[in-house]
C-alpha positions in Angstrom: -30.9 -175.9 68.9 -31.5 -179.0 67.0 -28.3 -181.1 66.3 -27.2 -181.0 62.7 -30.0 -178.7 61.8 -30.6 -178.8 58.0 -32.8 -177.3 55.3 -35.5 -180.1 56.1 -35.9 -178.4 59.5 -37.2 -175.1 58.1 -40.8 -174.6 59.2 -43.8 -173.7 57.0 -43.1 -170.2 55.4 -46.3 -169.7 53.7 -47.6 -166.3 53.7 -44.3 -164.8 54.3 -42.4 -162.4 52.0 -38.6 -162.5 51.8 -36.1 -160.4 50.0 -32.7 -162.2 49.3 -30.1 -159.8 47.9 -27.5 -161.5 45.6 -29.9 -164.4 45.1 -28.9 -165.8 41.9 -25.6 -167.3 42.8 -23.4 -168.4 45.8 -25.2 -169.1 49.1 -28.0 -166.6 48.0 -29.3 -169.2 45.3 -30.0 -171.9 47.9 -31.2 -169.4 50.5 -33.9 -168.3 48.1 -34.7 -171.8 46.9 -35.3 -173.2 50.2 -37.2 -170.3 51.5 -39.5 -170.8 48.3 -39.6 -174.5 48.7 -41.1 -174.0 52.2 -43.8 -171.6 51.0 -42.3 -168.1 51.0 -42.8 -165.6 48.4 -39.1 -164.8 47.6 -37.8 -161.7 45.9 -34.5 -162.2 44.2 -32.9 -158.8 44.3 -30.0 -159.1 41.9 -27.8 -156.7 39.7 -28.3 -158.9 36.7 -31.8 -159.5 35.9 -30.9 -162.0 33.2 -29.0 -164.2 35.4 -31.5 -163.9 38.1 -34.4 -165.0 35.9 -32.4 -168.1 34.8 -31.9 -169.0 38.4 -35.4 -168.2 39.2 -36.6 -170.7 36.6 -34.7 -173.5 38.3 -36.2 -172.6 41.5 -39.6 -172.4 40.2 -39.3 -175.6 38.5 -39.3 -177.4 42.0 -42.1 -175.3 43.7 -45.3 -173.6 42.8 -45.3 -171.3 40.0 -45.0 -167.6 40.8 -43.3 -168.1 44.2 -40.3 -166.3 43.1 -40.1 -162.8 41.8 -37.0 -161.2 40.2 -36.3 -157.5 40.8 -33.3 -155.6 39.8 -31.0 -154.2 42.5 -27.4 -152.9 42.4 -26.2 -152.2 45.9 -23.2 -150.3 44.6 -25.6 -147.6 43.3 -27.9 -145.9 45.8 -30.1 -144.8 43.1 -30.7 -148.4 42.2 -31.4 -149.1 46.0 -34.0 -146.3 46.1 -35.6 -147.6 42.9 -35.8 -151.1 44.1 -37.5 -150.2 47.4 -40.0 -148.0 45.6 -41.0 -150.8 43.2 -41.1 -153.3 46.1 -43.6 -151.1 47.9 -45.8 -150.9 44.9 -46.0 -154.8 44.9 -45.9 -155.8 48.4 -47.4 -154.5 51.7 -45.4 -156.5 54.1 -41.9 -157.8 54.5 -41.1 -160.7 56.7 -37.4 -161.5 55.9 -34.6 -159.1 54.7 -31.7 -161.4 53.8 -28.8 -158.9 53.4 -26.7 -161.5 51.6 -25.0 -160.0 48.5 -21.4 -159.1 48.7 -18.1 -158.4 46.9 -14.8 -160.0 48.1 -11.2 -159.0 47.2 -11.6 -157.1 44.0 -8.9 -154.4 42.8 -9.5 -151.0 44.0 -12.8 -149.6 42.6 -15.6 -147.4 43.6 -19.4 -147.5 43.5 -21.5 -145.1 41.6 -21.5 -142.8 44.6 -17.8 -142.9 45.1 -17.5 -145.3 48.0 -14.7 -148.1 48.1 -16.6 -150.9 46.4 -16.5 -153.6 49.3 -17.5 -151.1 52.1 -20.0 -149.4 49.7 -21.7 -152.7 48.6 -21.5 -154.9 51.6 -22.3 -152.4 54.3 -23.6 -149.0 52.8 -25.8 -150.6 50.3 -27.5 -153.1 52.7 -27.7 -150.1 55.2 -29.5 -148.0 52.7 -31.8 -150.8 51.6 -32.8 -151.6 55.2 -33.5 -148.0 55.9 -35.8 -147.7 52.9 -37.9 -150.9 53.9 -37.7 -150.3 57.8 -41.2 -149.3 58.2 -42.6 -152.2 56.3 -40.5 -154.5 58.5 -41.8 -152.8 61.6 -45.3 -153.3 60.6 -44.8 -157.1 59.8 -45.1 -159.2 62.9 -42.2 -161.5 63.4 -40.0 -159.7 60.8 -36.1 -160.5 60.7 -33.1 -158.8 59.1 -30.4 -161.3 58.5 -27.0 -159.8 57.4 -24.3 -162.2 56.1 -20.9 -161.5 57.9 -17.6 -163.2 57.9 -15.2 -164.7 60.5 -12.7 -162.2 58.8 -14.3 -159.5 60.9 -12.1 -160.5 63.7 -9.1 -159.0 61.9 -10.6 -155.7 61.2 -10.9 -152.2 62.9 -13.1 -149.5 61.3 -10.8 -146.6 59.9 -13.2 -143.7 60.2 -10.5 -141.3 58.9 -10.3 -143.3 55.6 -13.4 -145.4 55.1 -13.0 -145.3 51.3 -9.2 -146.0 51.0 -8.3 -142.5 49.5 -5.1 -142.2 51.8 -4.2 -145.8 52.5 -2.4 -148.2 50.2 -5.2 -150.5 49.2 -5.4 -153.9 50.7 -8.3 -155.8 49.4 -8.5 -158.4 52.1 -8.4 -155.7 55.0 -11.2 -153.6 53.2 -13.2 -156.8 53.0 -12.8 -157.6 56.7 -13.6 -154.0 57.5 -16.9 -154.2 55.6 -17.7 -157.5 57.4 -17.0 -155.9 60.7 -19.4 -153.1 59.6 -22.1 -155.6 58.8 -21.9 -157.0 62.6 -21.8 -153.5 64.1 -24.9 -152.5 62.1 -26.8 -155.8 63.0 -26.1 -155.4 66.9 -27.0 -151.7 66.8 -30.1 -152.5 64.7 -31.2 -154.9 67.5 -30.5 -152.4 70.3 -32.7 -149.8 68.4 -35.3 -152.2 67.8 -35.2 -153.1 71.6 -35.3 -149.6 72.7 -38.2 -148.7 70.5 -40.2 -151.7 71.5 -40.2 -152.9 68.0 -41.0 -156.8 67.6 -38.4 -157.4 65.0 -35.2 -159.3 65.0 -31.8 -158.2 63.7 -29.4 -161.3 63.2 -26.2 -162.0 61.5 -24.8 -165.3 59.9 -21.6 -166.3 58.2 -21.2 -169.4 56.0 -17.9 -170.6 57.0 -15.7 -171.7 54.1 -18.0 -172.1 51.2 -17.2 -172.9 47.6 -18.8 -169.9 45.6 -17.5 -167.3 42.9 -17.1 -164.9 45.7 -13.6 -166.1 45.7 -12.9 -165.5 42.2 -10.3 -162.7 42.8 -8.0 -165.0 44.6 -6.3 -168.0 43.0 -5.0 -169.1 46.3 -8.3 -169.2 48.0 -9.9 -170.9 45.0 -7.2 -173.6 45.3 -7.8 -174.0 49.0 -11.5 -174.4 48.4 -10.9 -177.6 46.8 -9.9 -179.0 50.2 -11.7 -176.9 52.7 -14.9 -175.6 51.2 -18.5 -176.8 51.8 -21.2 -176.8 49.0 -23.3 -173.7 48.7 -26.5 -175.3 50.3 -24.5 -176.2 53.5 -23.0 -172.8 53.6 -26.5 -171.4 53.4 -27.7 -173.2 56.5 -26.6 -170.5 59.0 -28.4 -167.9 57.0 -31.5 -170.0 56.8 -31.3 -170.9 60.5 -31.2 -167.2 61.4 -34.0 -166.5 59.1 -36.4 -169.3 60.1 -35.5 -171.1 63.3 -37.8 -170.4 66.2 -35.1 -170.5 68.9 -32.9 -167.7 67.6 -31.6 -164.9 70.0 -32.3 -161.2 69.4 -28.9 -160.0 67.9 -27.8 -163.6 67.5 -24.9 -164.5 65.2 -24.8 -167.8 63.7 -22.2 -169.9 61.8 -20.9 -173.5 61.3 -20.2 -175.4 64.4 -17.0 -177.1 63.4 -13.3 -176.3 63.9 -12.7 -172.5 63.5 -16.2 -172.2 62.1 -15.0 -173.4 58.7 -17.5 -176.2 58.3 -20.4 -177.8 60.1 -23.9 -177.2 61.0 -25.6 -174.1 62.2 -24.7 -172.9 65.9 -24.7 -169.6 67.7 -21.0 -168.4 67.5 -19.1 -165.7 69.0 -18.4 -162.4 67.5 -15.4 -160.1 68.3 -15.1 -157.8 71.1 -14.7 -154.9 68.6 -18.1 -155.8 66.9 -19.7 -155.5 70.2 -18.3 -152.0 70.9 -21.3 -149.7 71.2 -19.7 -146.4 70.8 -18.2 -147.6 67.6 -21.5 -148.9 66.4 -23.2 -145.7 67.2 -20.5 -143.6 65.3 -20.7 -145.9 62.3 -24.4 -145.7 62.3 -24.2 -141.9 62.2 -21.4 -141.8 59.5 -23.5 -144.4 57.3 -26.8 -142.2 57.6 -24.7 -139.2 56.5 -23.2 -141.0 53.5 -26.4 -142.6 52.3 -28.4 -139.4 53.1 -31.1 -141.3 55.1 -32.2 -141.6 58.7 -32.5 -145.1 60.0 -34.3 -145.0 63.3 -37.0 -147.5 64.5 
């Protein structure tokens, strides 16, 4: 791994097609921008088409016209996920990079269109369903990668299979967020195991942005205040995702984050995930439950 790897180290992405969920803001915007700047055709998959188009115009002003495509996707609505996948297939016959970036953090208790707790439903189940609906395209595209954005907060979580959607427990937004991020890692590692077992030449990877100043923190005044001292700018926070998506020396099932103290700041490096995230029995159970909840089979 290069010392102090930066966006300038991204190789030529010409000919590649990438989807970045939540690409109109936060770390999603520089992720989409850098992939486009290095030659990829980038689909900005966003809930707000209006905001995404405004962001895409800023990206397109610095690269060749037409390299960015805006498509509507609401991960909190499985019907929207299905519609997005159908429209994507009509426009593209390959998928090199699926960047599962979009996320919700610390909102008051609310539910998705399908009745799931909104953080678990959006951060995990929405991306699970999206990956399922695009999996055959990923399998057919040589060198494809699925990169899912997690969090160091996964270390403080355990999956409560008896109450995934917080119907019995007193709602704790931070705990629900951490559980969704643990689910992201369990999904990533299980997807890589399934790729390996099936002999599929694709990579499942995870990344986290450390402490990055984005509007993901808008529900917490304390975290917003601390960001003034601790946070990195969005492009710096996007580097682990970009590394996982493009670097030639990534490891199958690798997890990447900042290399500084407590993984808060720094440059991309392979980082350790919690023991709980590596529990195969929990991953297999979560996979089966997720398939049932989204009514899809996801098996390479």
